[in-house]
C-alpha positions in Angstrom: -0.2 0.0 0.2 3.1 1.9 0.7 5.0 1.3 -2.1 1.6 2.2 -4.5 1.2 5.9 -2.7 4.8 6.4 -3.1 4.5 5.4 -7.1 1.4 8.2 -7.3 3.0 10.7 -5.7 6.2 10.4 -7.9 4.0 10.5 -11.7 2.2 13.4 -9.7 5.0 15.1 -9.6 6.3 14.2 -12.9 3.4 16.0 -14.3 3.2 19.1 -12.1 6.8 19.5 -12.8 6.2 18.9 -16.9 3.6 21.5 -16.4 5.4 24.1 -14.3 8.0 24.0 -17.0 5.8 25.1 -20.0 5.7 27.8 -21.8 2.6 29.9 -20.5 1.0 29.6 -24.4 1.7 26.2 -24.4 -0.4 25.2 -21.0 -3.0 27.5 -22.5 -3.2 25.6 -26.5 -3.1 22.5 -24.1 -6.0 23.2 -21.9 -8.2 24.4 -25.3 -6.8 21.0 -26.6 -8.7 19.4 -23.5 -11.8 21.4 -23.7 -12.1 21.1 -27.5 -11.5 16.8 -26.7 -14.1 17.1 -24.2 -17.0 19.4 -26.0 -16.6 17.1 -29.3 -16.9 13.9 -27.4 -20.1 15.3 -26.2 -21.3 17.5 -28.6 -21.9 14.5 -31.0 -24.5 12.2 -28.4 -26.0 15.5 -27.9 -26.8 17.1 -31.1 -28.2 12.9 -31.9 -30.1 14.0 -28.9 -31.5 17.0 -30.3 -32.5 16.0 -34.0 -34.1 12.8 -32.2 -36.2 15.0 -29.7 -36.9 17.3 -32.9 -37.6 14.3 -35.0 -39.9 12.6 -32.6 -41.5 16.6 -32.3 -42.3 16.4 -35.7 -43.7 12.7 -36.0 -45.8 13.8 -33.0 -47.1 16.8 -34.7 -47.5 15.1 -38.4 -50.0 11.6 -36.0 -51.7 14.7 -34.4 -52.5 16.5 -37.8 -54.0 13.2 -39.6 -55.9 12.3 -36.9 -57.3 16.2 -37.7 -58.0 15.3 -41.1 -55.2 18.1 -41.8 -54.2 15.9 -44.8 -51.4 18.1 -46.2 -49.9 19.5 -43.4 -49.1 15.5 -41.9 -48.0 14.6 -44.9 -45.3 17.6 -44.8 -44.3 16.9 -41.5 -43.9 13.4 -42.1 -41.6 13.8 -45.0 -39.4 16.7 -43.1 -39.0 13.9 -40.1 -38.2 11.3 -43.0 -35.4 13.7 -44.2 -34.2 13.9 -40.3 -34.1 10.4 -39.8 -37.1 10.1 -38.3 -38.7 6.4 -37.8 -39.5 5.1 -40.9 -41.8 2.8 -38.9 -44.2 5.0 -37.5 -43.8 7.7 -40.8 -44.1 5.7 -43.6 -48.3 5.0 -42.5 -48.2 8.8 -41.8 -47.0 9.6 -44.9 -49.1 7.0 -46.9 -52.1 7.9 -45.2 -51.9 11.4 -45.7 -50.9 11.2 -49.4 -53.9 8.5 -50.0 -56.6 11.1 -49.0 -54.7 13.7 -51.2 -54.5 11.2 -53.9 -50.8 12.9 -54.0 -49.4 10.4 -56.9 -46.3 9.7 -54.6 -48.5 6.9 -52.4 -47.8 4.4 -55.4 -43.8 4.2 -54.5 -44.7 4.8 -50.7 -46.9 1.7 -50.8 -44.2 -0.3 -52.4 -42.0 0.5 -49.1 -44.4 -0.5 -46.6 -46.0 -3.4 -48.3 -43.5 -6.1 -48.3 -41.8 -4.9 -44.6 -41.2 -7.6 -41.8 -42.8 -5.7 -38.9 -45.7 -3.9 -40.1 -48.9 -3.7 -38.5 -51.9 -5.1 -39.7 -53.8 -2.4 -40.8 -50.9 -0.3 -42.2 -50.3 -3.6 -44.4 -54.1 -3.4 -45.7 -54.3 0.5 -46.5 -50.6 -0.2 -48.6 -52.5 -3.1 -50.6 -55.6 -0.9 -51.2 -53.7 1.7 -52.3 -51.9 -0.5 -54.9 -55.1 -2.2 -56.0 -56.6 1.2 -56.9 -53.1 2.5 -58.4 -50.7 0.2 -59.5 -49.6 -1.7 -62.9 -50.9 -4.9 -62.6 -47.6 -6.8 -63.0 -45.9 -5.9 -59.7 -49.5 -6.2 -58.1 -49.5 -9.9 -58.9 -46.0 -10.7 -58.1 -46.3 -8.8 -54.7 -49.6 -10.9 -53.9 -47.8 -14.1 -54.4 -44.6 -12.9 -52.3 -47.2 -12.2 -49.3 -48.9 -15.3 -49.9 -46.0 -17.2 -49.9 -44.9 -14.9 -46.0 -48.3 -16.0 -45.5 -49.2 -12.6 -44.9 -51.7 -12.2 -47.7 -55.2 -12.0 -45.7 -58.7 -12.7 -47.5 -59.7 -9.3 -47.2 -56.5 -8.1 -49.5 -57.4 -11.3 -51.9 -60.4 -9.9 -52.2 -59.2 -6.1 -53.2 -57.0 -7.7 -55.8 -60.4 -9.6 -57.2 -61.5 -6.2 -57.3 -58.9 -5.2 -59.1 -58.3 -8.0 -61.4 -62.2 -7.7 -62.3 -62.1 -3.8 -63.7 -58.7 -5.0 -65.7 -61.1 -7.7 -67.3 -58.6 -10.5 -66.0 -61.3 -13.2 -65.5 -59.0 -16.2 -65.2 -56.9 -14.7 -62.5 -60.0 -13.6 -60.7 -61.1 -16.9 -60.3 -57.9 -18.4 -59.4 -57.3 -15.6 -56.2 -60.8 -16.3 -55.4 -61.0 -19.8 -55.7 -58.8 -20.8 -52.8 -60.3 -18.5 -50.4 -63.1 -20.5 -48.1 -66.8 -20.0 -47.7 -68.0 -18.1 -44.9 -70.5 -16.1 -43.5 -69.3 -13.2 -45.1 -70.6 -11.5 -48.0 -67.9 -10.1 -49.6 -66.5 -13.5 -51.3 -70.3 -14.6 -52.5 -70.3 -11.0 -53.9 -67.0 -11.2 -55.7 -68.2 -15.0 -57.1 -71.8 -13.3 -58.7 -69.2 -10.5 -60.1 -66.9 -13.0 -61.6 -69.9 -15.1 -62.9 -71.2 -11.7 -65.1 -68.2 -10.9 -66.0 -67.9 -14.5 -67.7 -71.4 -13.7 -70.0 -71.8 -17.3 -71.3 -74.4 -19.4 -70.7 -72.8 -21.8 -68.3 -72.2 -18.5 -66.1 -75.5 -17.6 -66.6 -76.8 -20.5 -65.5 -74.5 -21.2 -62.5 -75.1 -17.3 -61.9 -79.1 -17.6 -61.0 -78.4 -20.8 -58.9 -76.1 -19.4 -56.6 -78.4 -15.5 -56.9 -81.7 -17.9 -55.3 -79.7 -19.7 -52.9 -78.2 -16.7 -51.7 -81.6 -14.5 -51.2 -83.1 -17.3 -49.5 -80.1 -18.3 -47.3 -78.7 -14.6 -46.8 -82.0 -12.0 -46.8 -80.7 -9.7 -44.8 -78.2 -8.9 -47.8 -81.1 -9.0 -50.2 -80.6 -5.6 -52.0 -76.9 -6.2 -52.5 -78.0 -9.7 -54.1 -80.8 -7.8 -56.4 -77.9 -4.9 -57.5 -76.3 -7.9 -59.1 -79.3 -9.3 -60.6 -80.1 -6.3 -62.4 -76.8 -6.3 -64.3 -77.9 -9.5 -65.6 -78.4 -9.8 -69.5 -82.2 -10.0 -70.4 -81.9 -13.1 -72.2 -79.6 -14.8 -69.4 -83.0 -16.5 -67.4 -84.8 -19.0 -68.9 -88.3 -19.3 -67.5 -87.7 -22.0 -65.0 -85.2 -19.3 -63.6 -87.9 -16.5 -64.2 -90.5 -18.7 -62.1 -88.2 -18.7 -59.5 -87.5 -15.3 -59.1 -90.9 -14.1 -59.0 -91.7 -16.3 -55.7 -88.7 -15.4 -54.2 -89.2 -11.8 -54.9 -92.7 -12.0 -53.6 -91.3 -14.2 -50.7 -90.6 -11.0 -48.3 -93.9 -9.6 -49.1 -95.9 -7.3 -50.9 -93.6 -5.7 -53.4 -92.3 -1.7 -53.4 -90.5 0.4 -55.6 -87.7 -1.0 -57.8 -88.8 -4.6 -56.7 -91.7 -4.3 -59.3 -89.5 -3.7 -62.4 -87.0 -6.9 -61.4 -90.8 -8.6 -61.1 -91.9 -7.2 -64.5 -88.8 -8.1 -66.3 -89.1 -12.0 -64.9 -92.6 -12.4 -65.5 -91.5 -11.5 -69.4 -89.2 -13.9 -69.5 -91.6 -16.5 -67.9 -94.7 -15.0 -70.2 -93.3 -13.5 -73.4 -96.7 -14.6 -75.3 -97.2 -11.6 -72.5 -94.4 -9.3 -72.4 -96.1 -6.2 -73.7 -98.1 -6.8 -70.9 -95.7 -7.3 -68.4 -93.7 -4.2 -69.0 -96.7 -1.6 -69.3 -97.9 -2.5 -65.2 -94.4 -2.8 -63.8 -93.3 0.5 -65.0 -96.9 1.9 -63.6 -96.4 0.2 -60.6 -92.7 1.8 -60.0 -93.8 5.5 -61.1 -92.6 6.7 -58.5 -88.5 5.2 -59.0 -86.0 7.3 -60.0 -86.8 8.1 -63.5 -83.3 7.0 -64.8 -83.6 3.8 -62.8 -86.8 3.4 -64.6 -85.1 4.7 -67.9 -82.4 2.0 -67.4 -84.6 -1.0 -66.6 -86.7 -0.1 -70.1 -82.7 0.0 -71.6 -82.1 -3.4 -70.3 -85.9 -5.2 -71.1 -85.0 -3.8 -74.9 -87.5 -0.4 -74.8 -85.7 2.0 -76.1 -88.3 4.5 -76.9 -89.7 3.9 -73.4 -86.3 4.4 -71.8 -86.5 7.8 -73.7 -89.7 8.8 -72.4 -88.4 8.2 -68.5 -85.4 10.0 -69.2 -85.3 12.9 -72.4 -82.3 12.9 -73.8 -82.9 17.0 -74.7 -81.0 18.4 -73.0 -77.7 16.3 -72.3 -77.4 16.2 -68.1 -74.6 16.4 -65.9 -74.3 12.9 -64.2 -76.6 10.9 -66.9 -74.4 11.3 -70.3 -73.6 8.1 -70.7 -76.9 6.3 -70.2 -78.0 9.3 -72.4 -76.0 8.0 -75.0 -76.9 4.6 -74.4 -80.5 5.7 -75.2 -79.8 7.4 -78.4 -77.5 4.8 -79.6 -80.1 2.2 -78.9 -82.9 4.3 -81.1 -80.2 5.0 -83.8 -81.5 8.2 -84.0 -78.1 9.6 -86.4 -79.6 13.7 -86.1 -80.4 13.1 -82.5 -76.7 11.7 -81.4 -75.0 14.6 -83.2 -77.6 17.1 -81.6 -76.4 15.1 -78.2 -72.7 15.8 -79.0 -72.5 19.3 -80.0 -74.3 19.5 -76.6 -73.0 17.5 -74.1 -69.3 18.9 -73.9 -70.6 21.9 -71.4 -72.3 19.2 -69.3 -68.9 17.3 -68.9 -67.2 16.5 -65.3 -63.3 16.5 -67.2 -62.7 18.1 -70.4 -61.6 15.2 -72.0 -65.2 13.8 -71.5 -66.4 16.8 -73.7 -63.3 16.6 -76.1 -64.0 12.8 -76.4 -67.5 14.0 -77.9 -65.7 15.5 -80.7 -64.6 12.0 -81.7 -67.6 10.4 -81.6 -69.0 12.9 -83.8 -66.1 13.1 -86.6 -67.0 9.0 -86.6 -70.6 9.6 -86.7 -70.4 12.6 -89.9 -67.3 10.4 -91.5 -65.1 13.4 -91.4 -61.5 11.8 -91.4 -59.5 14.8 -90.6 -61.7 16.3 -87.6 -61.7 12.7 -86.2 -57.6 12.8 -86.4 -57.9 16.3 -85.0 -60.0 15.7 -82.3 -58.3 12.6 -81.5 -55.2 14.7 -80.9 -57.3 16.8 -78.7 -58.7 14.1 -76.8 -55.4 12.5 -76.1 -53.1 16.1 -74.7 -56.4 16.4 -72.4 -56.3 13.6 -70.7 -52.5 13.6 -70.4 -52.9 16.9 -68.8 -55.6 16.9 -66.4 -55.1 16.7 -63.0 -57.1 13.3 -62.3 -53.8 11.3 -62.8 -56.3 8.6 -64.0 -57.2 10.6 -66.9 -55.8 8.2 -69.4 -56.6 5.0 -68.3 -60.6 6.2 -68.0 -60.4 7.3 -71.2 -59.0 4.0 -73.0 -61.9 2.2 -70.6 -64.7 4.7 -71.7 -63.2 4.8 -75.6 -62.9 1.2 -76.0 -66.7 1.0 -74.5 -68.0 3.4 -77.3 -66.1 1.5 -80.3 -63.4 3.9 -80.8 -60.5 1.6 -81.2 -57.6 4.2 -82.4 -58.5 6.3 -79.7 -58.2 3.8 -77.1 -55.3 2.1 -78.3 -53.6 5.6 -78.1 -54.7 6.5 -74.4 -53.5 2.8 -73.4 -50.2 4.0 -75.1 -50.3 7.1 -73.2 -51.4 5.5 -69.9 -48.5 2.8 -69.8 -46.2 5.0 -71.3 -46.0 7.7 -68.4 -47.5 5.7 -65.8 -51.0 7.5 -65.2 -53.3 5.2 -63.2 -53.6 1.4 -63.0 -52.2 0.1 -66.1 -53.4 -3.2 -66.6 -51.7 -6.8 -67.3 -50.4 -6.7 -71.0 -52.4 -9.8 -71.9 -55.6 -7.3 -70.7 -54.2 -5.3 -73.3 -53.1 -7.9 -76.0 -55.8 -6.2 -78.5 -53.6 -2.7 -78.1 -50.4 -4.2 -79.4 -52.2 -6.5 -81.8 -54.3 -3.0 -83.3 -50.9 -1.3 -84.2 -49.5 -4.4 -86.0 -52.0 -4.9 -88.0 -51.9 -0.8 -88.5 -48.5 -1.0 -89.2 -47.4 1.9 -87.3 -44.3 0.7 -85.7 -43.4 3.6 -83.5 -46.3 3.4 -81.0 -46.2 -0.8 -81.3 -42.4 -0.8 -79.9 -43.4 2.4 -77.4 -46.0 0.1 -76.0 -43.8 -2.8 -76.2 -40.6 -1.1 -74.5 -43.0 0.6 -71.6 -44.4 -3.1 -70.7 -40.9 -4.2 -71.1 -40.1 -2.0 -67.9 -43.2 -2.7 -65.9 -43.1 -6.5 -66.8 -40.2 -7.6 -66.3 -40.0 -10.7 -66.3 -42.6 -11.0 -68.8 -40.8 -13.4 -71.9 -43.7 -12.7 -74.4 -43.2 -9.0 -74.0 -39.2 -9.6 -74.0 -39.3 -11.3 -77.0 -41.6 -9.2 -79.3 -39.5 -5.9 -77.9 -36.3 -7.2 -78.6 -37.4 -8.7 -82.1 -38.9 -5.3 -83.2 -35.9 -3.0 -81.6 -33.4 -5.4 -83.2 -35.8 -4.9 -87.2 -35.2 -0.8 -85.9 -31.4 -1.2 -85.4 -32.3 -0.3 -81.7 -30.8 -3.6 -80.5 -27.7 -5.8 -81.5 -28.4 -9.5 -83.4 -26.6 -10.9 -80.4 -28.4 -9.2 -77.8 -31.5 -10.4 -79.3 -30.5 -14.2 -79.5 -28.6 -13.9 -75.8 -32.2 -12.3 -75.0 -34.7 -14.9 -76.6 -32.6 -18.3 -76.7 -32.8 -18.8 -73.5 -37.0 -18.2 -73.7 -36.7 -20.7 -76.3 -35.7 -23.3 -74.4 -38.0 -23.2 -72.1 -40.8 -23.0 -75.4 -39.2 -25.0 -78.0 -42.2 -25.4 -79.7 -43.1 -22.1 -80.1 -42.9 -21.3 -83.6 -42.8 -17.1 -82.6 -39.7 -17.5 -81.1 -38.3 -19.9 -83.4 -38.5 -17.3 -85.9 -37.1 -14.7 -83.6 -33.8 -16.4 -82.6 -33.5 -17.9 -86.8 -33.8 -14.1 -87.5 -30.8 -13.4 -84.8 -28.5 -16.0 -86.5 -29.5 -14.3 -90.4 -28.1 -11.0 -89.5 -25.3 -12.6 -88.0 -24.9 -14.5 -91.0 -25.4 -17.7 -89.8 -27.4 -19.2 -91.7 -27.1 -23.0 -90.6 -28.0 -22.6 -87.0 -31.3 -20.5 -88.8 -31.9 -23.6 -90.9 -31.6 -25.8 -87.6 -33.8 -23.7 -85.5 -36.8 -24.1 -87.9 -36.2 -27.3 -88.9 -39.3 -29.1 -88.5 -40.2 -31.4 -91.0 -44.2 -32.1 -90.3 -44.4 -28.1 -90.5 -46.8 -26.9 -93.3 -45.3 -23.2 -93.9 -47.9 -22.4 -96.0 -50.2 -22.7 -93.3 -47.9 -20.1 -90.8 -48.1 -16.4 -91.5 -46.2 -14.7 -94.2 -43.1 -13.5 -92.0 -42.9 -17.2 -90.4 -42.5 -18.7 -93.7 -40.0 -15.7 -95.1 -37.9 -16.4 -92.8 -37.6 -20.4 -93.2 -36.7 -19.0 -97.0 -34.3 -16.8 -96.0 -32.6 -19.9 -94.1 -32.9 -22.3 -96.5 -31.9 -19.6 -99.4 -28.6 -18.8 -97.8 -27.5 -22.5 -96.5 -27.7 -24.0 -100.1 -30.7 -24.9 -100.4 -32.2 -22.8 -102.8 -34.8 -25.1 -104.5 -36.7 -25.3 -101.5 -36.5 -21.6 -100.6 -37.7 -21.0 -103.9 -41.0 -23.0 -103.4 -41.8 -21.0 -100.3 -40.9 -17.4 -102.1 -43.4 -18.2 -104.6 -46.2 -15.6 -104.1 -45.4 -14.6 -100.7 -47.4 -11.6 -99.7 -44.9 -9.4 -98.9 -47.4 -6.4 -98.2 -48.9 -8.0 -94.9 -45.3 -7.7 -93.8 -44.2 -4.2 -91.1 -42.2 -2.1 -93.1 -39.5 -2.5 -91.3 -39.7 -6.7 -91.3 -39.8 -6.2 -95.3 -36.9 -4.2 -95.3 -34.9 -6.2 -93.2 -35.5 -9.4 -95.0 -35.1 -8.0 -98.5 -31.9 -6.8 -97.7 -31.2 -10.2 -96.4 -32.2 -11.7 -99.6 -30.6 -9.3 -101.6 -27.5 -10.0 -100.0 -27.6 -13.5 -100.6 -28.3 -13.4 -104.3 
């Protein structure tokens, strides 16, 4: 103990002597260094504590603003807190809810950031899923659903949201696949989606299943009677047979005297059950439903094939805000061209959006057969949809143009929606007709733009990959080596698909490898005159360049070159010229 004290004393004396022997300025510098070091050591945790405190304050303020429905304030506070390094687990749900309420176009990115997180609350995950189902492209939506299912966190409510989206996109096979594993329950939601799916299928078999299901639900779950009958109202008039109509008559009256719109439903069933008395039943139902909303009566008249009566219930002149689509359906059914043109001239001032008014110009130009005005009107409506403050306007325009049979307008609107990621873009399978339309019209720029947009959205889609890379190679935007590298693995998985064989064979021809092109397309039993001219031309070129001119000449005979797209014809004719 004494030795330790002596050692400490000696060390202290040495330090004292060192300090006393230093120049005052040196001592002052040492003091500053010590104080600076201590300050630096304490300042970092103090600054971190201050920032954390500030972030927590902003997070709490954002949560309070959200609770008070001050969504813009909540969004801004949450963004500032995130930039300051705040708690993402708390802030992203706040940001998503606020952005969703404001219809902020960034909500999809936020939902994607949130949906697959491990520690997300169930209600926050459901909110993120709702946002994705409403606004995200179809391909990533299906990929995410597969991942959620594998993780065991995909709930029945989420599955039903996905079914709604697939039904809107008219992807009935996919909707049925998602719906099938869901077990029957006392909840009406699954049964309601099944009825919607059967209505969308619109086949005799689906109609029989729909009526069987509907009659069972009306008996077993009478508390949801109006929900089931709302679905019945959308069943085509001719879809019921006499036996089903009779069963519906008894079921409708089982709950007591008819009232309101039930008179229309009963009349519709009686018109099917006793077609020889259809006029009598029609008049009776319409008279008994005199107190029903005129638009509902008009829609019912249209459904049972009485457009003139529909026009009497809901006049088509003048156009009425909120009823333009129904009024137009009445006019279409009546077939009065002059009345249609008059309606289209007046309707734009009653439309909810500028693009809806511009679409009336497209319809009028088509009716009048004015091609120049049709092109101008089409460009105008596309511009207005793209400039619209409503993010989903291009998708809404595309769907409405499809309904009206305006295929060129619909195709260009879908290209606009896909290319600019405006709205809930469906799977490319749903828009197969758009790709075929641009190909048939030989509009290569639009075709390539559509394929390029979908190649970015559906990165793992082999069909889109092959189609895009083929056209890009024809136009000189992709090297043949890249074409082969990208499509050969797809062909390996689908060796019997002639389109893939032709694409790979063309790549080999462009690389001056005709023997490989022949090998790829070598199918002894193939009738080359039964396939499209493009595949026949590629096979003929492969044979010609590999030393089989006689066989090639047979395939080249009477080949309809005009059916090929310009880039196909240009490339294939150049290849043929080089081999002669």
